[in-house]
C-alpha positions in Angstrom: -54.9 -24.9 -20.4 -51.2 -25.8 -20.2 -48.6 -23.5 -18.6 -45.0 -24.0 -20.0 -42.2 -24.0 -17.6 -40.8 -21.0 -16.1 -37.2 -20.7 -17.3 -34.7 -20.1 -14.8 -31.5 -18.4 -15.4 -28.6 -20.4 -13.6 -28.3 -17.5 -11.5 -32.0 -17.5 -9.6 -30.7 -20.9 -7.7 -28.4 -18.7 -5.8 -30.1 -15.2 -5.4 -32.7 -14.8 -2.9 -35.5 -11.8 -3.3 -34.7 -9.3 -0.4 -38.7 -8.9 0.3 -39.0 -12.8 -0.3 -42.3 -12.1 -2.1 -40.7 -13.4 -5.6 -38.9 -17.4 -5.0 -36.3 -16.3 -8.0 -34.4 -13.2 -9.1 -35.7 -13.7 -13.0 -32.9 -11.8 -14.9 -29.2 -12.4 -13.9 -27.0 -9.6 -12.8 -24.1 -8.3 -14.9 -20.6 -8.9 -14.1 -18.9 -6.0 -12.5 -16.4 -4.5 -15.0 -14.4 -1.2 -14.7 -11.8 0.0 -17.6 -9.0 0.2 -15.2 -9.2 -3.1 -13.5 -8.1 -6.7 -15.2 -10.7 -9.1 -14.9 -11.2 -11.5 -11.6 -9.7 -14.7 -12.0 -11.1 -17.8 -10.6 -9.8 -18.7 -7.4 -10.9 -22.4 -9.0 -8.4 -22.3 -11.8 -5.6 -21.6 -9.1 -3.3 -24.0 -9.3 -0.9 -24.3 -5.9 2.9 -24.5 -6.0 6.1 -24.1 -4.4 6.3 -22.2 -0.7 7.5 -18.6 -1.1 7.7 -17.6 2.5 6.1 -18.3 5.8 4.7 -15.0 7.9 3.3 -14.9 11.7 -0.2 -15.1 10.3 0.1 -17.8 7.4 2.1 -18.9 4.7 2.5 -17.5 1.4 2.9 -19.6 -2.1 3.2 -19.4 -5.5 0.1 -20.3 -7.9 -0.6 -21.0 -11.7 -3.5 -20.6 -13.6 -3.9 -24.0 -15.7 -6.5 -22.4 -18.0 -4.0 -19.2 -19.5 -0.7 -19.9 -17.5 -0.4 -16.9 -15.5 1.1 -17.2 -12.2 0.1 -15.4 -8.9 1.3 -15.6 -4.9 -1.8 -17.1 -2.6 -2.1 -16.2 0.8 -3.3 -19.1 2.9 -4.6 -19.1 6.7 -5.7 -22.3 8.3 -8.9 -21.4 9.7 -8.9 -22.6 13.4 -12.1 -20.8 15.5 -11.0 -21.3 18.3 -7.3 -20.1 18.1 -7.2 -16.0 19.2 -3.8 -16.3 16.6 -6.2 -17.7 14.0 -9.3 -15.6 14.6 -6.9 -12.5 14.0 -5.0 -13.1 11.3 -8.8 -14.1 9.5 -9.4 -11.0 10.6 -6.6 -9.2 9.2 -6.6 -11.3 5.8 -10.8 -9.9 5.4 -10.0 -6.3 6.3 -6.8 -7.2 3.3 -9.1 -8.5 0.9 -11.7 -5.8 1.5 -9.4 -2.6 0.5 -7.4 -4.9 -2.3 -10.8 -5.3 -4.1 -11.6 -1.9 -4.5 -8.1 -0.7 -5.4 -6.3 -0.6 -8.8 -2.7 0.9 -9.3 0.3 0.0 -10.9 1.9 0.9 -7.8 0.1 -1.2 -5.7 -0.4 -5.5 -5.6 -3.1 -6.5 -7.6 -6.1 -9.0 -5.8 -7.6 -11.2 -8.2 -9.7 -13.2 -6.2 -10.2 -15.4 -2.6 -11.5 -19.1 -1.3 -12.9 -20.3 1.8 -12.5 -24.0 1.9 -13.2 -26.1 4.8 -10.0 -25.6 7.0 -8.3 -22.3 4.8 -8.7 -19.2 3.8 -7.1 -18.6 0.5 -6.4 -15.4 -0.7 -5.5 -14.6 -4.8 -2.4 -11.8 -5.8 -0.4 -10.5 -7.9 2.9 -12.4 -8.6 5.5 -10.2 -8.0 8.6 -12.3 -8.5 11.3 -10.4 -7.5 10.6 -10.1 -3.9 10.8 -7.7 -1.4 12.9 -4.2 -0.7 14.3 -5.8 2.3 15.0 -8.9 0.8 17.0 -7.1 -1.8 19.1 -5.4 0.5 20.0 -8.3 2.4 21.3 -9.8 -0.5 22.6 -7.2 -2.2 23.4 -4.2 0.5 22.4 -0.6 -0.1 20.8 0.6 -2.8 22.9 3.5 -4.7 20.6 7.1 -4.9 19.0 6.6 -8.8 17.9 3.4 -7.4 16.3 4.8 -4.3 14.8 8.1 -6.0 13.1 5.6 -8.4 11.4 3.1 -6.1 10.6 6.2 -3.4 8.9 7.9 -6.5 6.7 4.8 -7.0 5.9 4.7 -3.5 4.6 7.7 -3.7 2.5 7.2 -6.3 0.8 4.2 -4.9 0.5 6.5 -1.0 -1.1 9.4 -3.4 -3.6 7.1 -4.7 -4.9 5.4 -1.3 -4.5 8.6 0.9 -6.9 10.0 -2.4 -9.4 7.5 -0.9 -8.6 8.1 2.6 -7.0 5.3 3.5 -3.9 4.9 5.1 -1.6 1.4 4.7 -0.1 2.1 8.7 2.6 -0.8 7.9 4.9 0.9 4.9 8.5 -0.8 5.5 10.8 -2.4 2.7 9.4 -5.9 3.7 6.3 -4.9 2.2 7.3 -2.8 -0.7 7.7 -5.6 -3.8 10.0 -5.3 -6.6 9.4 -6.6 -10.1 11.9 -7.9 -12.8 11.8 -4.6 -14.5 12.1 -2.4 -11.2 8.4 -1.7 -10.8 7.3 -1.8 -7.0 4.2 -2.6 -5.5 3.0 -1.5 -2.0 1.2 -4.9 -0.8 -0.1 -6.2 2.8 -2.9 -4.7 3.3 -3.7 -6.6 6.5 -3.0 -3.2 8.6 -4.5 -0.7 6.1 -7.7 0.9 7.1 -10.0 3.6 5.7 -10.5 6.8 7.7 -13.7 8.4 7.9 -14.2 12.0 7.8 -15.1 12.0 11.6 -12.6 9.9 13.1 -9.2 9.2 13.5 -7.0 5.6 14.2 -6.5 4.7 17.7 -4.7 1.7 17.6 -1.1 0.7 18.2 -0.4 -1.8 15.2 2.7 -1.5 12.8 6.4 -2.4 12.9 8.5 -0.3 15.9 11.4 0.9 13.6 9.0 2.8 11.2 6.4 3.7 13.0 5.6 7.6 13.8 6.0 9.3 17.6 2.4 10.1 17.2 1.5 6.0 17.0 3.7 5.1 19.7 2.6 7.8 22.1 -1.0 7.0 21.0 -2.8 10.1 22.7 -4.7 11.8 20.1 -5.2 9.5 17.4 -3.5 9.7 13.8 -3.6 10.2 10.3 -2.3 9.8 6.7 0.6 11.3 8.0 1.8 8.0 9.7 2.7 6.8 6.1 4.9 10.0 5.3 6.8 9.3 8.1 7.5 5.2 7.8 8.3 6.1 4.4 11.2 8.6 5.5 12.3 5.8 7.6 12.1 3.3 4.3 14.3 5.9 2.4 16.5 5.4 4.8 16.4 1.7 5.1 16.9 1.6 1.4 20.1 3.8 1.9 21.4 1.9 4.8 19.6 -1.6 4.5 18.4 -0.9 8.3 15.8 1.1 9.5 16.6 4.3 11.6 17.5 4.0 15.3 17.5 -0.1 14.6 21.1 0.4 17.4 18.3 0.3 20.2 16.1 -2.8 20.7 12.6 -3.1 22.2 11.2 -0.8 24.8 14.7 1.3 24.2 13.7 1.4 20.6 9.8 2.5 21.1 11.8 5.1 23.5 13.8 6.9 21.4 10.9 6.9 18.3 8.9 8.8 21.0 11.1 11.1 22.6 14.0 11.9 20.5 14.5 15.8 19.3 16.7 15.9 16.4 16.4 12.8 13.3 18.1 10.1 13.3 21.8 9.3 11.4 21.5 10.6 7.9 23.9 8.8 5.5 26.4 12.4 4.8 26.5 10.2 1.1 23.2 10.9 -0.1 22.3 14.5 -2.1 21.1 17.3 -0.8 17.9 16.4 -1.9 17.9 13.4 -0.4 19.1 14.6 2.7 16.4 17.1 2.7 13.3 14.7 1.8 13.9 12.3 4.8 13.8 15.5 6.6 10.5 16.4 5.5 8.9 12.9 6.2 10.4 13.0 9.6 9.1 16.1 10.9 8.0 15.3 14.6 4.8 17.1 14.0 2.2 15.4 11.7 0.8 18.7 10.1 4.4 19.7 9.4 4.7 16.8 7.1 4.3 17.2 3.5 1.3 14.6 1.8 2.4 12.2 -0.5 0.6 14.6 -3.6 3.3 17.4 -2.5 5.8 15.2 -2.0 6.1 13.7 -5.9 6.9 17.3 -6.4 10.0 18.0 -4.3 13.7 17.7 -6.6 14.3 14.4 -4.6 12.1 12.7 -7.1 11.6 14.9 -9.7 14.9 14.0 -11.3 13.7 12.9 -14.8 16.9 11.7 -15.9 16.4 8.7 -13.3 13.1 8.6 -13.2 10.7 7.7 -15.9 7.4 10.2 -16.4 4.5 9.0 -14.2 2.3 7.5 -17.1 -1.3 6.9 -14.5 -3.7 8.9 -12.9 -2.7 9.4 -8.8 -5.9 10.0 -8.2 -9.7 8.8 -9.4 -11.3 10.6 -12.6 -13.9 11.5 -10.5 -11.3 13.6 -7.7 -9.0 14.7 -10.3 -8.4 18.7 -10.7 -9.6 20.4 -13.7 -6.4 20.7 -16.5 -3.9 23.0 -15.0 -5.3 22.8 -11.3 -1.7 20.9 -10.1 0.3 23.8 -11.0 -2.1 25.8 -8.9 -0.6 23.5 -5.6 1.1 26.1 -3.4 4.1 24.5 -1.5 5.6 27.6 -0.5 2.5 27.4 1.7 1.6 24.5 2.8 5.3 23.3 3.6 7.0 23.5 7.1 10.0 26.2 6.6 12.6 24.5 7.6 14.1 21.8 6.6 12.7 23.0 2.7 13.3 23.3 -0.8 14.2 26.4 -2.0 11.9 28.8 -4.0 14.0 28.3 -7.3 13.3 24.6 -6.5 10.0 25.0 -6.2 8.7 27.0 -9.5 11.2 24.6 -11.3 10.0 21.3 -10.2 6.3 21.8 -11.2 4.5 18.0 -12.2 1.6 17.8 -14.7 -0.9 15.1 -15.2 
């Protein structure tokens, strides 16, 4: 009896049975979809353009999608298996890919895809044409307070999203915060970022010294999500002065000063009381005394609605989102340090609802 040949789908040639009892996977797997994520761009559609910047581990180029006309940024690293620097770079890029592929938030740079060639790894990311906060400070000088307020609120929104997923960025600073032409902020460079398990803390010494929390420098008992809050305070000062705190010191002297200083770095007097208070809360030397990103979103410094548009997106995954009304039940009076703090009038007046 004649037996017609079995039809193999295009996916069959690339899928193997885990049990090896069947030669092929008979049904194609559905493409992954998410209502919050744009469809992934196929790397083969992207064409590399002009050089945008050079880093320690590779170059960043502009990219163009020849099929739909959209732009991207292409991170490109040479693959040299016997070179230690290249190995470290590839490790960080793979780490960045792993994290970014799971994230979708308006204040975090979007991951489009990646491609490993014979001699290089290319990572395709959202193109943010305005450049970094660090670059803008170099070109235009310190920001005025309304700009600092707007940028800080958006950074906090991205951090609240990350921290709700138990992920620490570890390298918050002006150079890793991108600005689009409309003033929208994107957290970038997740090569240092780590997902933290409930039973462990970070012990490695990575990041930029001037933005580094004391507990990271001391490296005695590991550290937590609170390191990003310290770095945020340093970044707010960077935006206000065009330089990070303790920048008058160099190398080992800077590290020693950050680790052992009893007081706060110099804070400009021209900043409002709310801005100064916000910075001091972020720069509490005891990590547990620092407010969380979610708590800081209720601080008067970032709650001036005449300067900042209301947040229109979820800060946390819907599965972890509190029930309606429960945002207002967060008690800042019991969870924030008593000094410095904002008073009870502020606490009752600046409630956030989502």
